[in-house]
C-alpha positions as semicolon CSV with decimal commas, in nm:
position;residue;x (nm);y (nm);z (nm)
1;M;9,544;11,191;12,667
2;N;9,728;10,897;12,511
3;T;9,868;10,911;12,157
4;R;9,547;10,781;12,001
5;E;9,336;11,034;12,174
6;R;9,565;11,331;12,097
7;F;9,574;11,225;11,734
8;I;9,193;11,235;11,708
9;E;9,167;11,562;11,891
10;T;9,442;11,717;11,684
11;M;9,276;11,609;11,360
12;N;8,947;11,752;11,498
13;F;9,118;12,095;11,544
14;N;9,086;12,090;11,923
15;P;9,296;12,393;12,032
16;N;9,352;12,241;12,378
17;A;9,528;11,932;12,247
18;H;9,890;11,960;12,156
19;S;10,003;11,793;11,833
20;L;10,193;11,468;11,789
21;K;10,576;11,443;11,800
22;W;10,634;11,223;11,498
23;E;10,869;11,217;11,201
24;F;10,774;11,072;10,862
25;G;11,078;10,843;10,892
26;Y;11,451;10,818;10,832
27;W;11,670;10,648;10,571
28;G;11,875;10,352;10,702
29;E;12,206;10,534;10,633
30;T;12,081;10,828;10,829
31;I;12,026;10,616;11,148
32;E;12,366;10,447;11,097
33;N;12,532;10,790;11,081
34;W;12,353;10,920;11,385
35;H;12,472;10,625;11,596
36;K;12,826;10,729;11,507
37;Q;12,752;11,090;11,589
38;G;12,603;11,060;11,929
39;L;12,262;10,887;11,914
40;P;12,267;10,610;12,178
41;K;12,230;10,268;12,016
42;K;11,991;10,081;12,250
43;N;11,727;9,934;12,022
44;H;11,863;9,920;11,670
45;P;11,596;9,876;11,401
46;V;11,543;9,507;11,319
47;L;11,466;9,368;10,981
48;S;11,190;9,106;10,971
49;K;11,180;8,800;10,747
50;K;10,822;8,721;10,829
51;T;10,571;8,764;10,546
52;T;10,206;8,819;10,643
53;T;10,026;9,033;10,380
54;P;10,120;9,276;10,104
55;T;10,022;9,559;10,335
56;S;10,314;9,490;10,566
57;S;10,551;9,261;10,382
58;L;10,629;9,382;10,024
59;Y;11,001;9,405;9,952
60;I;11,108;9,185;10,243
61;P;11,283;8,936;10,010
62;A;11,496;9,228;9,878
63;W;11,577;9,383;10,217
64;T;11,680;9,053;10,362
65;C;11,865;8,889;10,069
66;Q;12,198;8,988;10,224
67;G;12,096;8,892;10,579
68;V;11,931;9,091;10,858
69;D;12,234;9,205;11,061
70;K;12,290;9,540;10,882
71;L;12,031;9,783;10,760
72;P;12,051;9,846;10,388
73;N;12,135;10,213;10,337
74;G;11,832;10,277;10,128
75;I;11,575;10,114;10,355
76;A;11,344;10,346;10,548
77;I;11,281;10,348;10,926
78;M;10,933;10,426;11,037
79;A;10,886;10,709;11,295
80;G;10,521;10,772;11,336
81;G;10,417;10,993;11,053
82;L;10,414;10,703;10,816
83;Y;10,220;10,407;10,952
84;S;10,361;10,069;11,048
85;P;10,390;9,793;10,937
86;T;10,456;9,870;10,572
87;Q;10,695;9,753;10,296
88;G;10,912;9,548;10,533
89;F;11,038;9,874;10,696
90;P;11,154;9,837;11,058
91;L;11,044;10,066;11,341
92;D;11,261;10,332;11,506
93;K;11,291;10,328;11,886
94;D;11,622;10,498;11,961
95;V;11,535;10,838;11,808
96;R;11,181;10,828;11,957
97;E;11,313;10,760;12,304
98;Y;11,600;11,009;12,290
99;F;11,371;11,297;12,194
100;N;11,067;11,176;12,395
101;M;10,854;11,145;12,082
102;D;10,517;10,964;12,043
103;N;10,456;10,604;11,947
104;T;10,387;10,535;11,586
105;Q;10,041;10,501;11,425
106;K;9,975;10,160;11,291
107;V;9,781;10,014;10,995
108;V;9,567;9,702;11,009
109;D;9,774;9,411;10,867
110;V;9,530;9,264;10,612
111;N;9,559;9,166;10,248
112;L;9,411;9,428;10,014
113;H;9,563;9,285;9,691
114;F;9,582;8,937;9,544
115;A;9,454;8,646;9,752
116;P;9,617;8,400;9,752
117;M;9,940;8,590;9,732
118;F;10,207;8,490;9,485
119;D;10,490;8,264;9,599
120;V;10,827;8,443;9,618
121;E;11,051;8,318;9,339
122;V;11,421;8,404;9,310
123;L;11,502;8,437;8,946
124;A;11,870;8,546;8,958
125;E;12,126;8,660;9,212
126;D;12,490;8,765;9,221
127;D;12,702;9,007;9,423
128;K;12,541;9,308;9,263
129;K;12,176;9,229;9,216
130;F;11,882;9,024;9,334
131;E;11,603;8,955;9,088
132;Y;11,277;8,794;9,210
133;I;10,900;8,779;9,187
134;D;10,738;8,928;9,503
135;I;10,415;8,830;9,682
136;D;10,217;9,080;9,468
137;G;10,330;8,905;9,147
138;V;10,559;9,190;9,036
139;R;10,901;9,094;8,900
140;R;11,164;9,320;9,058
141;V;11,535;9,372;9,071
142;F;11,714;9,487;9,390
143;L;12,063;9,652;9,341
144;K;12,261;9,550;9,646
145;E;12,504;9,845;9,650
146;E;12,239;10,115;9,627
147;A;11,996;9,907;9,839
148;T;11,695;10,122;9,772
149;I;11,330;10,023;9,688
150;P;11,350;9,744;9,422
151;T;11,281;9,842;9,066
152;S;10,976;9,681;8,898
153;L;11,052;9,499;8,568
154;E;10,732;9,319;8,485
155;W;10,377;9,351;8,623
156;P;10,109;9,085;8,672
157;I;9,832;9,280;8,489
158;K;9,955;9,277;8,131
159;D;9,637;9,304;7,932
160;K;9,271;9,228;7,961
161;K;9,325;8,845;7,938
162;S;9,571;8,845;8,225
163;W;9,341;9,070;8,427
164;E;9,044;8,843;8,383
165;K;9,248;8,547;8,500
166;L;9,377;8,730;8,807
167;K;9,030;8,853;8,882
168;E;8,883;8,501;8,875
169;E;9,172;8,336;9,072
170;R;9,282;8,599;9,322
171;L;9,010;8,867;9,365
172;N;8,714;8,661;9,483
173;L;8,456;8,816;9,718
174;K;8,383;8,467;9,856
175;N;8,719;8,431;10,032
176;I;8,739;8,765;10,220
177;K;8,832;8,595;10,557
178;E;9,134;8,432;10,387
179;R;9,274;8,776;10,343
180;F;9,335;8,804;10,718
181;P;9,677;8,690;10,854
182;A;9,715;8,377;11,067
183;N;9,767;8,583;11,384
184;W;9,452;8,791;11,326
185;K;9,293;8,697;11,660
186;T;9,610;8,817;11,839
187;L;9,609;9,138;11,640
188;V;9,243;9,203;11,720
189;E;9,321;9,180;12,092
190;E;9,613;9,421;12,055
191;Y;9,404;9,663;11,842
192;R;9,119;9,664;12,094
193;H;9,347;9,758;12,384
194;R;9,573;10,004;12,194
195;D;9,683;10,356;12,282
196;Y;9,798;10,444;11,933
197;P;9,606;10,555;11,621
198;L;9,497;10,263;11,396
199;A;9,440;10,302;11,025
200;I;9,301;10,087;10,753
201;G;9,448;10,094;10,400
202;G;9,804;10,209;10,348
203;Y;10,060;10,128;10,084
204;P;9,996;10,000;9,821
205;Q;9,625;10,064;9,836
206;G;9,510;10,350;9,620
207;F;9,304;10,433;9,314
208;F;9,595;10,549;9,112
209;G;9,854;10,375;9,332
210;T;9,725;10,021;9,302
211;P;9,686;10,019;8,926
212;A;10,024;10,187;8,880
213;H;10,172;9,925;9,114
214;L;10,029;9,631;8,928
215;I;10,025;9,759;8,571
216;G;10,329;9,993;8,563
217;Y;10,314;10,372;8,533
218;E;10,374;10,398;8,160
219;N;10,126;10,121;8,078
220;L;9,866;10,285;8,298
221;F;9,897;10,625;8,138
222;I;9,837;10,462;7,797
223;W;9,551;10,251;7,919
224;Y;9,367;10,555;8,063
225;C;9,334;10,660;7,697
226;I;9,296;10,333;7,505
227;E;9,147;10,099;7,772
228;P;8,928;10,322;8,003
229;K;8,672;10,042;8,056
230;L;8,940;9,803;8,166
231;I;9,076;10,055;8,414
232;H;8,727;10,117;8,552
233;D;8,681;9,735;8,580
234;I;9,003;9,709;8,777
235;L;8,899;9,995;9,003
236;E;8,553;9,861;9,051
237;T;8,683;9,514;9,141
238;F;8,935;9,641;9,394
239;T;8,682;9,883;9,542
240;N;8,439;9,599;9,601
241;I;8,710;9,387;9,764
242;W;8,816;9,683;9,983
243;L;8,461;9,754;10,094
244;A;8,413;9,393;10,187
245;V;8,744;9,378;10,384
246;F;8,685;9,709;10,561
247;E;8,336;9,601;10,660
248;E;8,484;9,286;10,815
249;V;8,759;9,475;10,995
250;I;8,528;9,744;11,128
251;S;8,292;9,477;11,258
252;Q;8,567;9,361;11,489
253;V;8,793;9,663;11,558
254;E;8,732;10,039;11,603
255;I;8,933;10,218;11,333
256;D;9,057;10,575;11,365
257;H;9,133;10,666;11,007
258;W;9,180;10,549;10,647
259;H;9,508;10,599;10,464
260;I;9,499;10,618;10,085
261;W;9,835;10,579;9,901
262;E;9,851;10,750;9,563
263;D;10,188;10,920;9,490
264;I;10,008;11,069;9,191
265;S;10,196;11,398;9,179
266;Y;10,559;11,496;9,110
267;G;10,763;11,816;9,105
268;R;10,542;11,999;8,854
269;G;10,197;11,874;8,944
270;S;9,976;11,578;8,897
271;M;10,089;11,297;8,661
272;I;9,749;11,287;8,505
273;S;9,496;11,568;8,440
274;V;9,251;11,683;8,706
275;D;8,970;11,568;8,479
276;M;9,117;11,216;8,475
277;V;9,148;11,228;8,854
278;K;8,778;11,316;8,874
279;E;8,690;11,031;8,640
280;F;8,912;10,749;8,753
281;L;8,980;10,822;9,119
282;C;8,719;11,036;9,290
283;P;8,402;10,827;9,240
284;Y;8,570;10,520;9,398
285;I;8,726;10,726;9,679
286;K;8,384;10,867;9,749
287;R;8,220;10,525;9,754
288;I;8,455;10,404;10,029
289;S;8,468;10,735;10,216
290;D;8,091;10,747;10,239
291;F;8,088;10,390;10,367
292;I;8,355;10,424;10,637
293;K;8,216;10,759;10,747
294;S;7,882;10,587;10,794
295;K;8,071;10,351;11,031
296;G;8,208;10,632;11,240
297;V;8,554;10,670;11,072
298;K;8,584;11,045;11,010
299;I;8,949;11,088;10,921
300;I;9,060;11,008;10,568
301;L;9,426;11,093;10,485
302;L;9,566;11,079;10,139
303;D;9,945;11,036;10,072
304;T;10,093;11,187;9,764
305;D;10,441;11,339;9,712
306;G;10,524;11,635;9,487
307;D;10,310;11,933;9,389
308;C;9,951;11,834;9,472
309;N;9,801;12,183;9,486
310;D;9,551;12,119;9,203
311;L;9,436;11,790;9,358
312;I;9,338;11,906;9,701
313;H;8,994;12,033;9,607
314;P;8,882;11,732;9,402
315;F;9,005;11,495;9,670
316;M;8,829;11,687;9,942
317;E;8,505;11,674;9,737
318;A;8,548;11,295;9,719
319;G;8,570;11,274;10,097
320;V;8,934;11,313;10,178
321;T;8,985;11,515;10,503
322;G;9,363;11,541;10,520
323;M;9,683;11,503;10,314
324;Y;10,054;11,460;10,356
325;P;10,356;11,499;10,339
326;F;10,343;11,844;10,159
327;E;10,692;11,833;9,991
328;T;10,819;12,189;10,003
329;H;11,083;12,150;9,722
330;S;10,791;12,075;9,488
331;G;10,614;12,400;9,574
332;M;10,391;12,298;9,860
333;D;10,347;12,574;10,113
334;I;10,164;12,478;10,426
335;V;10,065;12,836;10,517
336;K;9,912;12,899;10,173
337;V;9,731;12,564;10,184
338;R;9,590;12,633;10,531
339;K;9,462;12,973;10,421
340;Q;9,297;12,828;10,117
341;Y;9,165;12,511;10,296
342;P;9,120;12,601;10,660
343;K;8,972;12,263;10,756
344;L;9,213;12,034;10,567
345;Q;9,407;11,818;10,809
346;M;9,777;11,846;10,730
347;L;10,085;11,632;10,818
348;G;10,444;11,704;10,727
349;G;10,544;12,019;10,540
350;I;10,894;12,073;10,685
351;P;11,175;12,080;10,420
352;K;11,384;11,783;10,531
353;S;11,696;11,868;10,339
354;E;11,711;12,220;10,484
355;I;11,776;12,074;10,832
356;A;12,131;12,006;10,714
357;K;12,204;12,378;10,675
358;G;12,229;12,452;11,045
359;K;12,054;12,646;11,323
360;K;11,976;12,970;11,139
361;R;11,806;12,793;10,854
362;I;11,627;12,558;11,093
363;D;11,488;12,856;11,276
364;E;11,367;12,998;10,942
365;I;11,191;12,676;10,828
366;L;11,005;12,647;11,158
367;I;10,843;12,989;11,128
368;P;10,563;12,864;10,901
369;V;10,533;12,555;11,111
370;E;10,436;12,770;11,414
371;Q;10,192;12,965;11,205
372;V;10,005;12,649;11,106
373;L;10,032;12,493;11,451
374;K;9,834;12,780;11,588
375;T;9,544;12,687;11,359
376;G;9,519;12,321;11,473
377;G;9,464;12,014;11,259
378;Y;9,834;11,985;11,189
379;I;10,106;11,730;11,274
380;P;10,444;11,878;11,174
381;F;10,737;11,662;11,056
382;G;10,984;11,640;10,767
383;D;10,827;11,624;10,424
384;H;10,967;11,279;10,363
385;F;11,244;11,052;10,503
386;I;11,521;11,242;10,679
387;P;11,826;11,204;10,446
388;P;12,180;11,105;10,553
389;D;12,332;11,446;10,497
390;V;12,138;11,571;10,804
391;N;12,385;11,522;11,087
392;F;12,272;11,436;11,440
393;E;12,371;11,776;11,576
394;N;12,147;11,965;11,337
395;F;11,867;11,711;11,369
396;S;11,883;11,747;11,745
397;Y;11,852;12,124;11,731
398;Y;11,560;12,099;11,486
399;R;11,376;11,826;11,676
400;N;11,413;11,988;12,021
401;K;11,288;12,320;11,889
402;L;10,994;12,157;11,710
403;N;10,907;11,968;12,021
404;S;10,906;12,296;12,216
405;L;10,675;12,449;11,953
406;I;10,436;12,150;11,980
407;D;10,430;12,189;12,359
408;K;10,360;12,561;12,327
409;Y;10,028;12,508;12,159
410;G;9,777;12,309;12,356
411;H;9,802;12,202;12,712
412;R;10,089;11,965;12,795
413;N;9,867;11,708;12,959
414;I;9,617;11,692;12,674
């Protein structure tokens, strides 16, 4: 089987198919360290300056404001578990080839936010910071020394009046085809002949994620209470847009799964109550999940960090079939989750920072991984981007042992 076929069979709990060899990703500083510690430098990740859609190109102005020759320490490198293209993040090749890992999954590059996009506008720049308006209309500041995801300062949806203006000018159902990039025909040809899993959706498309992204977290929390009708209007509008775009995509390309980005939970649970999740997220998730399942797309994966234990059941009721990355430091336990939800597809679940503690600890953290691998429906990798304190020696021991476990369950040629 190729990567696409094994992904589908793994998600379908086929005991004869061995799982995928992916990582969620790596921080830029991590890759730079590993090249100094023994990782052959053959295909260094490359930053792109090309903007196509918000799905693939957010933050590119920040990442490239100092040039494209050196990776910012705080950029992320994609490694399969998190789809590509997204957020201007480059793809890893060196780690994948060194450890004989699988090709990445990809996400359809189509505009799921404002169309037309905003023009990038540089507002201020010096040696320390870069302040600008991005293609989604959010004003951000990028701190050059830290070089992590830019901080949002101002959002395009400020109140009902600004929302109505945006809705009229940039969320029109009549211009759906304008949401597709200029190279769409070329992409369709690639997608039709692919050997990798192809998703629709992805960052920053979500029913908590998108409003938080365009309103701001604090504003959104307040609006849930004082402007619930406005929030529902925002969600209804975007849902209608997404349904129209998905229908157009699926009419041209066979899709394997839908990725929903939420990041709704943190170290102590959900940022909003389960009742609010059921009111403001689940009905809209269900509308789209019912639609794409009717089109033959059976895998629906939801991305949220932190402790999401209380959210699994309502999300599954809304149509979600799998979740990731199951951050262990927030209390996520993949063995307990598997026992409670035996048919939930799972990705991630390995405590990334513990890899830095050496062979004995790595052996310990892979015990639950093997337990869940036996049950199927699981793709194991670090529970977020591998941090720079994980040296190449420890990562090599961990990755080689994990690869052996993956090979142990399921036939090697399936």
